[in-house]
SEVOMI-632865 format. One line per field, with one value per residue (C-alpha): y, x, z. Coordinates in steps of 0.05 Angstrom, whole numbers, plus 32768, in hexadecimal, padded with zeros to 4 digits. Example, Ala and Ser with C-alpha at 12.3 -4.5 7.8 and 13.67 -1.06 7.14 Angstrom:
residues 2
v: (7FA6,7FEB)
u: (80F6,8111)
w: (809C,808F)
***
This chain:
residues 1028
v: (8116,814A,8139,80F3,80D0,80D9,80A6,8096,80C5,80FE,80F0,80C0,8077,8048,7FFE,7FC7,7F8F,7F49,7F32,7EF5,7F19,7F2B,7F13,7F0E,7ED1,7EE4,7ECB,7EF1,7F30,7F2B,7F27,7F66,7F8D,7F73,7F8D,7FD0,7FD6,7FD3,8014,7FF0,802D,8054,8021,7FE5,800D,801F,7FD7,7FBB,7FF4,7FE7,7F9D,7FAE,7FDF,7FAF,7F6B,7F7E,7FB9,7FA0,7FDF,7FD9,7FE7,8018,8043,804D,8080,807E,80BC,80E6,8128,8169,81A9,81E6,81CE,81A7,815F,811F,80FD,80BA,8095,80B0,808B,80B0,80E9,80CD,80E4,80B7,80D5,809D,80A6,807B,8094,80BF,80D6,80F5,810D,8128,8170,8160,8141,817F,81A9,8181,815D,819D,81B3,8170,8174,81BC,81A8,816F,8197,81D1,81A2,817B,81AD,8176,8169,8135,810D,8107,80CA,80CC,808A,8067,8023,8023,8062,807B,80C2,80DE,8129,8159,81A2,81CB,8212,8209,81EE,81A4,8182,813A,8114,80CD,809F,8057,8029,7FE7,7FB4,7F6F,7F4F,7F6D,7F76,7F80,7FC1,7FE3,7FCA,7FE5,8028,802D,801A,8052,8085,8076,8067,802D,7FF0,7FDC,7FA6,7FB3,7F94,7FCA,7FBA,7FF5,7FEF,7FEF,8029,8051,8041,8054,808E,80A4,80DD,80BE,80AA,80CC,80D2,8100,8125,8139,8147,8173,819F,81A5,81B5,81EC,8209,8207,8227,8260,826F,8267,827F,82C4,82A7,82B6,8271,824C,827A,826E,8223,8227,8256,8229,81ED,8214,8226,81DD,81C9,81FD,81DF,819A,81AB,81E6,8218,8230,81FB,8202,820C,8201,81BF,81A0,81BB,819A,8158,8158,8169,812F,80FF,8111,8101,80BF,80AE,80BE,8093,805A,8063,8058,801D,7FFA,7FF9,7FE2,8026,8040,807B,80B5,80D0,8117,812C,8159,811D,80F7,812D,813C,80F3,80F2,80A7,8099,80C3,809E,805C,8072,8077,80BB,80DF,80BD,80EF,8138,8177,8194,81C1,8197,819E,81E2,81CA,81C0,820C,8209,81E5,81BD,81A7,8176,8153,814F,8130,80FE,80EA,80E1,80B4,808F,807E,806A,803F,8011,7FEA,7FB0,7FDD,7FAC,7F88,7FC6,7FC0,7FF1,8008,801C,8065,806D,8054,8081,80BE,80AC,80A3,80E2,8113,8119,80F2,812F,8157,8123,8124,8170,8169,8134,8103,80BB,808B,8050,800C,7FDD,7FA9,7FDA,7FF9,7FB4,7F9F,7FDE,7FD7,7F8E,7F9F,7FDC,7FC7,7F8D,7F8C,7FA2,7F98,7FC9,7FFB,803B,804B,808E,809F,80EB,80F0,80BA,80CC,809B,806F,8036,8030,803A,8001,7FD0,7FEB,7FE4,7F9D,7F8A,7FA4,7F87,7F42,7F41,7F52,7F1D,7EE9,7EFB,7EED,7F34,7F47,7F74,7FB0,7FA9,7F9F,7FDB,8009,7FF3,7FFB,8041,8057,803C,8048,8090,80BA,8103,8124,816B,8157,815B,8127,80F7,80FB,80E9,80AE,8098,8098,8069,803E,803A,8021,7FEC,7FD5,7FCB,7F9F,7F99,7F62,7F8E,7FCD,7FAB,7F85,7F98,7F9E,7FCC,800D,8053,805C,8097,8090,80B2,80CF,811A,8154,8176,818F,815D,8190,81BD,81FA,8213,821E,8256,824E,8270,8269,821E,8206,8209,822C,8217,824D,824A,8281,8299,82AF,82FA,82F9,82F0,82B9,8289,8274,8239,8233,81F5,81E3,81E0,81C1,818A,8172,8156,8159,81A2,81B4,8193,81BB,81FB,81F0,81D9,8216,8246,822A,8227,826E,828D,826F,82A1,829C,82A7,82EA,82DA,8304,82EF,82F1,82C1,8293,8293,8284,824B,822E,822E,8211,81C9,8195,8153,812D,815E,818A,81CE,81CF,81F0,8227,825A,82A4,82B4,827A,828F,82D4,82B4,828A,82C6,82E9,82AC,82A8,82F1,82E3,82A8,82D4,8306,82CF,82B7,82FC,82FD,82B9,8296,826A,8226,81FF,8213,81D9,81A9,81D0,81DC,8195,8178,81AC,81A3,8158,815A,8183,814F,8116,8138,8136,8105,80D8,80D4,80C7,8089,804C,8047,8080,8067,8084,80A6,80F0,8126,8128,8172,8193,81D8,81F5,81E3,8203,8247,827E,8279,822E,8235,8266,8239,81FC,821C,8238,81F5,81CE,81FB,81F4,81A8,81A6,8189,81C7,81BB,81FC,8210,81EC,81B8,81E8,81E4,8198,8192,816F,8177,812C,8134,8169,8141,8105,812B,8151,8112,80F2,812F,813A,80F6,80BD,80A1,809A,804F,8054,8047,8070,8050,807E,8074,80A9,80BD,8092,80D3,80D3,809D,80BB,8104,813E,8164,812D,8129,814C,8119,80DF,80F9,812D,810C,8131,80F3,80C1,8086,805C,8014,7FF8,800C,7FF0,8006,7FFF,7FFC,801A,7FD4,7FD1,7FE9,7FFF,8027,8070,809E,80AB,8075,806B,804B,803B,8053,803A,8065,806B,809E,8095,807F,809F,80DD,8118,814E,8182,8159,8156,810D,80E3,80BC,8071,8054,8009,7FE9,7FC8,7FD3,7FA5,7FB0,7F9A,7F85,7F6B,7F81,7F82,7F61,7FA0,7FE2,7FC6,7F87,7F64,7F56,7F0D,7F20,7F51,7F1C,7EED,7F22,7F43,7F2B,7F4D,7F4F,7F6F,7FA5,7FD9,801C,8046,807B,80C4,80DD,8121,8162,8174,8156,813D,8171,8179,81BC,81A6,81B0,8166,812E,80F4,80CA,80E7,80B5,807B,8082,8061,8062,8022,7FF8,800E,7FD6,7FF0,7FE2,7FC3,7F95,7F6F,7F62,7F6E,7F34,7F14,7ECA,7EA5,7E5F,7E29,7DF3,7DC2,7DF3,7E1B,7E08,7E1A,7E14,7E3C,7E61,7E75,7EC0,7EF5,7F3F,7F6E,7FA2,7FE9,8026,804C,8024,804B,8039,800E,7FE1,7FF2,7FD0,7F92,7F51,7F39,7F09,7EC7,7E8C,7E68,7E86,7E64,7E7C,7E97,7ECA,7EE6,7F1E,7F56,7F97,7FD7,800F,8059,8050,8016,8047,8071,8099,8066,802C,7FFD,7FF5,7FBE,7FA8,7F85,7F43,7F48,7F1B,7F2E,7F07,7F08,7ECA,7EC7,7E91,7EB2,7EF8,7F0E,7F23,7EF0,7EFD,7EC8,7EA5,7EA6,7E8A,7E52,7E42,7E41,7E0F,7E41,7E2F,7E53,7E94,7E8C,7E86,7EC4,7EED,7ED8,7EF3,7F32,7F40,7F36,7F68,7F99,7F93,7F9D,7FD7,7FFB,7FEF,800A,8011,7FE8,7FA1,7F94,7F79,7FB7,7FE1,7FBC,7FC6,800C,802A,7FEB,7FFF,7FB7,7F93,7FC6,7FAE,7F68,7F49,7F6C,7F8F,7F77,7FBF,7FF8,803C,804F,808F,809F,80C8,80EB,810D,814F,8135,8106,80BC,8092,8050,801B,7FDC,7F99,7F6C,7F49,7F30,7F72,7F9A,7FE5,8004,8047,8071,8061,8072,8042,803C,8003,8014,7FEF,7FF9,8002,8042,805F,8048,806A,80A8,80AE,809E,80D5,8109,80F5,80F6,8139,8178,819F,817C,8183,81CE,81D8,81B5,81C9,81FF,81C8,819B,8198,81B5,81A3,81BC,81AE,81C7,81A1,815A,8137,812B,80FF,810D,8155,8141,812A,8170,817F,8178,8137,811D,80D5,80B3,80B4,8091,80BC,80FC,810D,8128,80ED,80BC,80E4,80E2,8097,808D,80BB,8098,8055,806F,808C,8049,8027,805A,8054,8009,800F,803A,8011,8014,7FFA,7FC2,7FDE,8025,8050,8061,80AC,80A3,8072,80A6,80DA,80AE,809E,80E7,80FC,80C8,80E0,8128,8118,80F1,812B,8101,8125,8168,814B,8130,8173,8196,8163,8169,81B4,81AB,817A,81A5,81E7,8229,822A,8251)
u: (86B7,86BC,86F2,86FF,8731,872E,8703,86F6,86BA,86E9,8717,8749,8749,874D,8749,875C,8783,877B,87B6,87C0,87F1,87EF,87B5,87DB,8809,8852,8858,881B,8832,8876,8852,8829,8867,888C,8854,8854,88A0,889B,8873,8838,880D,87D7,879F,87CA,87E9,87A3,878B,87C9,87CA,8782,8792,87C9,879D,8762,8783,87C3,87AC,8765,8743,86FD,86F0,86BB,86F0,8717,86FE,8715,8713,86FB,86DB,86FC,86D6,8703,872C,8723,8738,872E,8757,876F,8767,8750,8755,8743,8775,87A4,87A1,87C2,87DA,87E9,881A,8839,887F,888D,88D0,88B2,8872,888D,8881,8838,8834,8852,8820,87E0,87E8,87EC,87A9,8789,87A4,878C,8747,8740,875B,872C,86F0,8702,872A,875F,87A3,87AF,87E9,87F5,8816,8831,8843,8850,8853,889E,88A8,887B,8883,885B,884E,882F,881A,8848,882C,880B,884A,8851,888B,88A4,88A1,88B3,88BF,88CA,88D0,88B0,88E6,88DA,890B,88E7,889E,8883,88AA,8879,883E,885E,886A,8822,880A,8832,8819,87CF,87D3,87A3,87C4,87CA,87ED,8834,886E,8892,88D9,8909,8910,88C5,88B7,88EF,88D0,8889,8896,88DE,88FC,88F3,88AA,886E,8852,888A,888C,8842,8847,8883,8860,8821,8849,886D,882B,880D,884C,8846,8801,8812,8859,8845,8815,8834,8829,8841,887E,888D,888D,88BC,88EA,88EB,88FA,8931,8950,8953,896F,89A6,89B6,89B7,89E7,8A0D,89F9,89B9,899E,8953,893F,88F8,8907,8921,88E4,88B5,88DC,88D6,888C,887F,88A9,8884,8841,885C,887A,883B,8812,8843,883E,87F2,87F5,882E,8806,87C6,87A4,8775,8791,8765,8731,8746,878B,8792,8787,87BD,87F1,87DF,87E1,879B,8794,87D1,87B7,8774,879A,87C3,8805,8823,885F,885E,883A,8830,881C,885E,887F,8865,8819,881E,87FC,87BB,87B3,87A3,8764,878E,87BE,878F,8781,87CC,87DA,87A3,87C0,8805,87E6,87BF,8800,8822,87E8,87F1,8826,881E,883A,882E,886B,8896,88DF,890B,8932,88F6,88F0,893B,8940,8908,8929,896B,8946,891D,8955,8985,89C5,89F0,89C4,89CC,8A17,8A17,89EB,8A19,89DF,89F4,89CB,89E9,89D9,89B2,89E9,8A1A,89E7,89D3,8A1B,8A2A,89EC,89F9,8A40,8A2E,89ED,8A04,89CB,898C,895E,8987,89A7,8987,899A,899B,89A9,89B4,89B8,8986,8979,8947,894B,8977,899C,895A,893B,8970,8973,8928,892A,8962,893C,88F9,8916,8938,88F6,88D2,8906,88FD,88B3,889B,8854,8847,8836,8877,889F,8884,8889,88D0,88E8,88CA,88E9,892E,893C,893A,894E,895A,8967,8964,894C,88FF,88F5,8927,8902,88C0,88E0,8903,88C1,88A2,88E1,88DB,8893,88A8,88DE,88AC,8883,883A,882B,883F,8820,87DD,87DD,87A0,87C8,87FF,87E1,87F2,8838,8863,8899,88D8,88F6,88FE,890C,8944,898B,89B8,89F0,89C0,89D5,898D,899B,89B8,89DF,89BA,89E1,89EF,89B7,89A6,8966,8947,893E,8915,8924,88E8,88FB,88F3,88D7,88E7,890C,88E0,8902,88F3,891A,8941,8915,88DA,88FC,891A,88D7,88AA,886A,8874,888A,884D,881F,8844,883C,87F4,87E1,8806,87E6,87A0,87A1,87C1,878C,8767,8725,8745,8759,8788,87C3,8802,87DF,87AA,87E0,8805,87C5,87B2,87F8,87FE,87B9,87B3,878B,8796,879B,87CA,87EF,8807,884E,8884,88A5,88D6,88C3,88FC,88E9,88A0,88B3,88D7,8899,886B,8897,8896,884A,8844,886F,8842,8804,8825,8836,87EE,87D5,8806,87EC,882D,8819,8807,8847,8865,884C,886E,88AF,88B3,88A2,88D8,890F,8912,891C,8968,896B,8941,896B,89AB,8994,89B9,897D,896E,89B3,89C0,89EB,89F8,89FC,89FF,89F8,8A16,8A21,8A22,8A63,8A6B,8AAE,8ABC,8AC5,8A7D,8A5E,8A3D,8A60,8A32,8A3C,8A87,8A8C,8A63,8A89,8ACD,8AB8,8A9F,8AD9,8B0D,8AEA,8AF1,8B38,8B27,8B34,8B72,8B72,8BAB,8BB0,8B7C,8B47,8B1C,8B1E,8B04,8AC1,8A82,8A81,8ABA,8A95,8A55,8A79,8A96,8A56,8A2C,8A5A,8A56,8A0B,89EA,8A18,8A18,8A5B,8A5C,8A41,8A5D,8A57,8A5C,8A5D,8A68,8A9B,8AC9,8B08,8B2F,8B1B,8B4F,8B88,8B84,8BA0,8B5E,8B42,8B7F,8B5C,8B24,8B55,8B8A,8B6F,8B55,8B15,8AFE,8AF8,8B1D,8B12,8B02,8AFA,8AFE,8AE6,8B02,8AD6,8B0A,8AFC,8AF0,8AB0,8A7E,8A48,8A4C,8A5F,8A82,8AB9,8ADF,8AC3,8ACD,8AA7,8AC3,8AAE,8AC0,8AB2,8ABB,8B01,8B02,8B47,8B4B,8B21,8B02,8B34,8B73,8BA3,8BB5,8BB4,8B75,8B7D,8B7A,8B73,8BB2,8B8D,8B4F,8B20,8B24,8AEB,8AFA,8ACE,8A96,8A4E,8A1A,89EE,89E2,89AA,89CF,89B8,89E9,89EB,89FD,8A32,8A4F,8A56,8A74,8AA5,8AE3,8AFE,8B48,8B6D,8BA0,8BC7,8BA6,8BB9,8BEE,8BDD,8BE2,8BEC,8BC7,8B82,8B74,8BBB,8BD0,8C1B,8C3D,8C75,8C73,8C7A,8C4A,8C5D,8C4C,8C83,8CB8,8C86,8C76,8CAA,8CB3,8CA6,8CDA,8CFC,8CE2,8D00,8D0C,8CC7,8CD1,8D04,8CD3,8C8B,8C6C,8C2D,8C1C,8C1B,8C04,8C35,8C29,8C14,8BEC,8BFE,8C31,8C0F,8C4F,8C7B,8C51,8C6D,8C72,8C8F,8C9F,8C63,8C6D,8C51,8C55,8C77,8CB8,8CF6,8D37,8D5F,8D28,8CF4,8D1A,8D2D,8D06,8CDB,8CF5,8CD0,8CD5,8CB6,8CBA,8CA7,8C62,8C7A,8CA6,8C6D,8C4A,8C1A,8C40,8C1A,8C2C,8C1E,8BE2,8BC8,8BAF,8B71,8B4E,8B39,8B3F,8B75,8B72,8B95,8BDA,8C0C,8C2F,8C7A,8CB5,8CC8,8D07,8CF8,8D04,8CCE,8CF1,8D35,8D18,8D4A,8D4D,8D68,8D94,8D9F,8DD6,8DAD,8D71,8D9A,8DB8,8D72,8D5B,8D2E,8D45,8D0E,8D19,8D63,8D5C,8D30,8D5F,8D9C,8D7E,8D64,8DA7,8DCC,8DA1,8DA8,8DF3,8DF9,8DC9,8DDD,8E28,8E4B,8E0B,8DF1,8DD9,8D91,8D81,8DA0,8D75,8D36,8D49,8D66,8D69,8D46,8D05,8CF3,8D0C,8CEA,8CA7,8CB1,8C90,8C56,8C28,8BE0,8BC8,8BEA,8BD9,8BF6,8BF5,8C0C,8C4B,8C36,8BF7,8BD3,8BA1,8BB0,8B9F,8BA6,8B87,8B87,8BAA,8B9A,8BBD,8BF5,8C18,8C1D,8C5D,8C5E,8C89,8CAE,8C74,8C50,8C5C,8C44,8C3E,8C26,8BED,8BD3,8B88,8B54,8B40,8B86,8B89,8B47,8B5C,8B9D,8B7B,8B48,8B7D,8BAA,8B70,8B54,8B53,8B61,8BA3,8BB5,8BA8,8BD6,8C11,8C09,8C3D,8C6F,8C60,8C8E,8C6C,8C69,8C45,8C01,8C10,8C1F,8C31,8C55,8C43,8C7A,8C7A,8C63,8C20,8C47,8C61,8C1B,8C12,8BEA,8BE5,8BEC,8BA8,8B86,8B43,8B2E,8B31,8AEE,8B0A,8B39,8AFF,8AD3,8B09,8B11,8AC6,8AC3,8AFF,8ADD,8A9E,8AC6,8AE9,8AA5,8A8D,8ACC,8AC6,8A7F,8A92,8A8B,8AC9,8ACA,8AF9,8B3D,8B2D,8B6B,8B7F,8B78,8B30,8B23,8B3C,8B0F,8AD1,8ADF,8AEC,8AAC,8A84,8AA2,8A91,8A49,8A3F,8A5A,8A8C,8AC7,8AAF,8AA2,8AE9,8B06,8AE3,8AFC,8B43,8B3F,8B29,8B61,8B99,8B80,8B85,8BB0,8BF0)
w: (8589,85C0,85F4,85D9,85AC,8560,853C,84F3,84F6,850B,84D1,84EF,84DB,8516,8505,8535,8515,852E,8556,852A,84FC,84B2,8486,8444,843E,8437,83F0,83D9,83FD,83DB,8398,83A7,83BB,837E,8350,8373,836E,8322,831F,82FD,82F1,8314,8315,8328,8360,8379,8379,839C,83CE,83E2,83E9,841B,8441,8446,844F,8473,849E,84A8,848D,8473,842A,8441,8463,8423,83F1,83A8,837D,83B8,83A4,83B8,83C9,83C1,8386,8346,8346,836D,83A2,8389,83CC,840F,8450,8490,8493,845E,8416,83E1,839F,836D,8334,82FD,8307,8344,832C,82ED,830E,8350,833B,832E,8374,8393,836D,8378,83BB,83E6,83C9,83DB,8422,842A,8411,8442,847C,846D,846C,84AB,84D5,84DF,84C2,848C,8471,8427,8407,83C0,83A0,835E,8380,8385,83AF,83E7,8402,843C,8440,8472,846C,8498,849C,8458,8438,8428,844B,8443,8485,8471,8435,8424,83E8,83D5,83E8,83CA,83FA,8437,8421,8467,846F,8440,8469,84A9,8489,8470,84B5,84D4,84A2,84A7,84F2,84F3,8511,8559,8581,856B,8591,85BA,85A3,85A3,8558,854B,857A,8558,8514,8528,8557,854A,8524,84DF,84EC,84CD,8514,852A,84E8,84EE,8539,8530,84FD,8527,8565,853F,8527,856D,8589,8558,8572,85BC,85C5,85DD,8612,8657,8675,8637,8632,867B,8673,8638,865D,869A,866D,864A,868D,86A2,865E,8667,86AB,868C,8654,8672,863C,861A,85EB,85F2,85AA,8591,856E,85AF,85D5,85A2,85A7,85F3,85F0,85C0,85E9,8629,860A,85F1,8635,865B,862C,8635,8680,867D,864E,8671,86B2,8692,869C,8667,8641,8659,8629,863B,8623,8661,868E,8668,8671,86B9,86CF,86EB,86DC,8708,8740,873D,8740,877D,8757,8763,8746,8702,86D6,86E8,86C4,86AE,867A,8641,8647,8624,85E3,860A,860C,85C2,85A8,8577,85AE,85CF,858D,857F,85C3,85B6,8573,8592,85C7,8591,856C,85AD,85C5,8588,85AD,85DD,8612,864A,862D,862B,863E,8664,8627,85FD,8611,8614,85CC,85B6,85D3,85B1,8570,8573,8584,8549,8556,8549,8577,85AE,85A3,85AD,85EA,8608,860F,8610,863A,865F,8641,866D,8672,8690,86C0,86D8,86E3,870B,8736,8745,875A,8784,87A4,87CE,8801,87DD,8819,8843,8813,87FA,87B2,878F,8747,8747,86FB,86EA,86A2,8684,86C2,86AC,86EF,8714,86EF,8705,874C,8752,8736,8766,87A3,878A,877E,87C2,87E4,87BE,87CE,8818,8812,881B,8808,87CB,87F7,881E,87DF,87BB,87F7,8805,87BD,87B5,87F6,87E7,879D,8786,874A,8738,86F6,86DD,8698,8697,8660,867E,86C0,869F,867C,86BC,86E2,86AF,86B0,86FC,86F7,86C4,86F4,872C,86FE,86EC,871F,875A,873F,8733,8775,879E,87DE,87C4,87E0,87C6,87AC,8797,8763,877F,873F,8743,8714,873A,873B,875E,8760,8787,875F,876A,87B5,87DF,881F,8858,8899,889C,886E,8825,8811,87CF,879B,875A,8728,8700,86B9,86B6,86FD,8747,876C,8793,87D4,8802,8844,8851,888D,885E,8822,884C,8868,8831,885A,886D,8827,8808,8836,8825,87DA,87DE,8808,87DA,879B,87B9,87D3,8795,8767,873A,8760,87A5,87C2,87FB,8812,8837,887A,8862,8847,888A,88B0,8882,8883,88CF,88DB,88F2,8918,893C,88FB,88D9,890B,88F5,88DA,8904,88DC,88F8,88F2,88C2,8894,8898,887E,8843,8833,8837,8803,87D6,87DB,87C7,878A,8777,877B,874D,871C,871E,870C,86D1,86B8,86CB,8707,86EA,86F0,8734,875C,872C,872C,8777,878D,8762,876C,87B8,87B7,87B1,87F1,8815,87FA,8814,885C,8888,8893,8849,882C,8802,880F,87C4,8791,8749,8704,86C8,86D8,86A3,867A,866A,865C,8678,8632,8620,865E,865D,8684,86C0,86C5,86BC,86F6,8724,870E,871A,875E,8778,8759,877A,87BD,87B8,879E,875A,872F,8705,86DC,86AE,866C,867F,8699,865B,865D,86A4,86A8,86D0,86DF,8711,873A,8735,8751,878C,879D,879B,87CD,87FA,87F6,87EC,8802,8848,886C,885F,8819,87D3,8794,874F,8712,86C8,86B4,867B,8678,867E,86C7,86D3,86AC,869A,86C3,86C3,86F0,871D,8756,8755,8757,8786,87B5,87F4,8807,882B,87F1,87D5,8798,87A6,8760,8716,86D4,8691,8653,861C,85D8,85BF,85E6,85B3,85A9,85E9,85F1,85BE,85F2,8619,865E,86A1,86E1,8723,8768,87A4,87EE,8824,883F,8888,8894,8868,8880,8856,8840,884A,880E,8813,87D4,87C9,87CB,8784,8777,875C,8723,86F9,86D3,8688,865A,8613,85DB,85AC,85C3,8596,8596,85BB,85E7,85FB,863B,8674,865F,8618,8631,865F,8624,85F6,8626,8649,8687,869A,86D3,86C1,86E9,86F6,86B9,86C0,86BB,8674,8653,865B,8641,85FE,85F5,85C2,85C1,85C4,8596,854B,853C,854B,8578,853C,8511,8527,8525,84DB,84AF,8465,843E,841C,83DC,83B1,8370,8339,833B,8300,832B,8364,8351,832C,8311,8315,82D3,82C1,82AD,8279,82B0,82DA,8318,834D,838F,83B8,8388,8354,8311,830E,82E0,82E6,82E9,82B3,82B2,8286,82BE,82B9,82A9,8288,828D,82AA,8277,823E,8265,825D,8296,82CA,82CB,82FB,8336,837C,83BE,83D5,8418,83F4,83CB,83F0,83E1,83D6,83E6,83B8,83C1,8393,83BD,83F2,83EA,8421,8456,8425,840C,83C0,8398,83AB,837D,8387,8396,83A5,83EC,8401,844C,8475,84AC,84D3,84D4,84D5,84A0,8458,8426,83EA,83B5,83DC,841D,83F9,83DC,8420,843D,8408,83E4,839F,8378,839F,8397,834B,8347,8372,834B,830B,832C,834F,830E,82E9,8323,8323,82D9,82D5,8315,831D,835B,8384,83BE,83B3,839F,83E5,8404,83D6,83EC,8435,842F,8475,848F,846D,845C,8499,84C7,84AE,84CB,84F0,84CE,8500,84FF,84FC,84D6,84BB,8478,8450,840A,8405,83C5,83AC,83AA,83DE,8417,8418,8457,846C,84A2,848A,84AA,8478,849E,845F,843A,8435,8429,83F3,83F8,83DE,841F,8468,849C,84E7,8513,8543,857F,8578,8542,8563,855C,8514,8502,8527,84FF,84BD,84C9,84D7,849E,846C,8482,8459,8499,84A2,8458,8458,8494,8473,842A,8431,8443,8408,83CC,838F,8346,8308,8326,836C,83AC,839C,83D5,841E,8438,8483,8482,84A0,84DD,84EA,8504,854F,854B,8592,85A6,85A2,85E6,85E9,8625,85FD,85DC,859B,8593,859D,856E,8538,8541,8539,84FD,84DD,84E6,84C5,848B,8482,847C,844A,8420,841F,8405,83C9,8389,835E,8317,8305,82F3,8308,830F,8356,834A,8334,836D,83A0,8380,8385,83CE,83E1,83BE,83E5,8426,8415,8402,8442,846C,8492,8470,848A,84CF,84D2,84BA,84F4,8526,850C,8513,855B,8568,854A,8564,853F,8501,8506)
***
């Protein structure tokens, strides 16, 4: 079908499913999936698969071919549906090699006959694996298994693979499943984009678009990161976002892929600035590109997109880009509840205040600012046209990330709402979200103004004078004239350009441009003509129109009453050299450069904060930014907090590390205003609020609403935190601050006098004072080994778990033993036999009398038994028992440390323990103490035996382990990694009675296989710095 969407005739199955839901009753569907899960054999799989395709997915029997004939090879395709080839097996595990041999031939055969790409599915009923030919090699793109407990998951997976169903609910989870990084849709699209790129990458215009994109990405992240994989992801995301934009507004998805990517449907509807031709229409240069864009749109259009919510595209982006990749890029979007709370606090008069988000990302803050202004206009009884025109003139966004801008524009539309956008009286509207550099690093100072410059990769610099860039009407005429006269079929020199530009009439007077500025424009026009002749002229209108907007927004008349957002968090050490030099220069000029030991820890967010106040905030305005918590406490941010420069902080929120899921680094929100008393350049201290609002609590999920967050979180007032150490907190001493905090456990030996097991009496168990006897082991030594066991009742409150050295495995507490611990909770003292008798604890007294007697006879002249237990206060120091402790084993070839939450358990002398205040600090320490990196650095200090290093004691604490600081990125990352390792360790299945050595081995192996052990080792290396 020339120029249209794929149909069944063109090899792509499209079947509309009735909106009434599934057609197979749940019980019957469970039975089908149960039969498939048993690997019932080739024919039974065929019959049940066809039942699912026909009755669940609504596919006609006529659309399914069984035993389809091939042309170029011998053999038949088991089942063929549209562009999906099914290869059926009896046991996929045993026949996988046959699949890998035969299925590529079937796919090649079909693709050769149709000229289109196919998906292959191999299954034995239990396992389903989807494949795609990637440059003539078969690659797995997705898999699932028949799950009897969740039978509909198989139907959903099949639906995604054959791309037949419509009318899906646009939940974040469903969109991630159907379109995200693990979906067949992305797997196929990624391979086809790579193939198209291989054919087009030498094309001048395509190369230019990628180079321009890469330049922006470098500006976003501070260093070159523009690899092909990321480019493909952004191209795919843009096609998805533009389809969603059409569907969400009730516009028909254009038949022509070029019209979809250029936004022609929006222009026809009088909605401007939503979709434009950009860097990502490059696939259209290849004949296969249009078909690919159509297929992406086909997948996307399966959702009921008129019901889309603001977090859908944000969630898709986070799903598509690999989590580790997003971590490296520093991409963490603000959850809706926090953005809404900030907007409601900062925007106090929505019918009067202009709002700007200069780092708008996916548009979360814009969504809530638009809704706040829209709702205020509605409440005031304003007509739809007035409301829409007011909102789009008062709420604006800028971001330098091209995909984020496209997503933010769609989010902005969703915030306006379908009723206003479809109102007949709304008039033409322009969505004010721009692709630009809010730091204005793409400008040059000329006299007293900033001229906008656009650097052409491997080419000239395009310049636009401030007088032109600051006037949208003049600038639009300049760009339109330049593009029209530099077109391939027009031969117009600089004189013709000047004449056309300065022409005018009564309806459109000629612009007034100074002679010097006109000379600059003539030169820029000449450059554009040269780019046109070189085939590199397509994208300049899009680039130029967007890049000048920050200059316009920084003019006095355009500045905002409220600046909100989440600026880029980018440490100096991760910036490229060019960015570092610019950052240092501008930070020094504003008095916020700290330098010295903290230079590498300085962050772009501080400069962004200051420059946004300077350039975009009105004198009476307020700025509210989400920032790293380090902004409030660390020395690298001291200049932001304490150097006047005409600002003071009016309010601060602290999001404690308990508030999760949120960001991987502790965060805060700072509200500031221009100071009415401190002038620019003065070195007075900024005014800090005396107290801050601290949030605590766990959120129900990542996409929590504000109502859910309000129910989950509590807010308390606390003093502004004191400034803490330098940089990442690493100490310069050779001993950690934790060394004096870790204490050795109690000397609970000889164990046969204190460790016990419960035994049953002739009349059953005594709950208040159980009958116990000595716990015997093969490790006992003389004289205790030959002595009979003690036996007697002991009051329950004096029986406690005793953690031995072998009770601790990496990130997991193993079995403890029961022990008689003569500690009086009420009197906070240790009892001997006489003390127990005086306290009325007759059973304990009887036990201790016998134990003390044996001790005295077997160890004459030494301390008493009770003194032995509390040697150097090692027992009494543990009381009252801290609710959260970190313990590590004193002995072993490899380290073992764990977080202990048991408030009854006592540690013995083969353990070291320390109380900690937060779970984050506990996980941070456990990660360090379990790491191979730390072990390697102290192994030379360990005592050694026949089998090498054998004891740790406190040698780990000779490392410069800094005090946990939630504002330090590596600390927070270690805490997160430690928590993950703890969860993994807890999930390791250990056989009943397994020895602790074997248990530790199993757990370490699981951590290695998962990769978390290596991740922690790298983080610990970063924390400790170079080995000496």
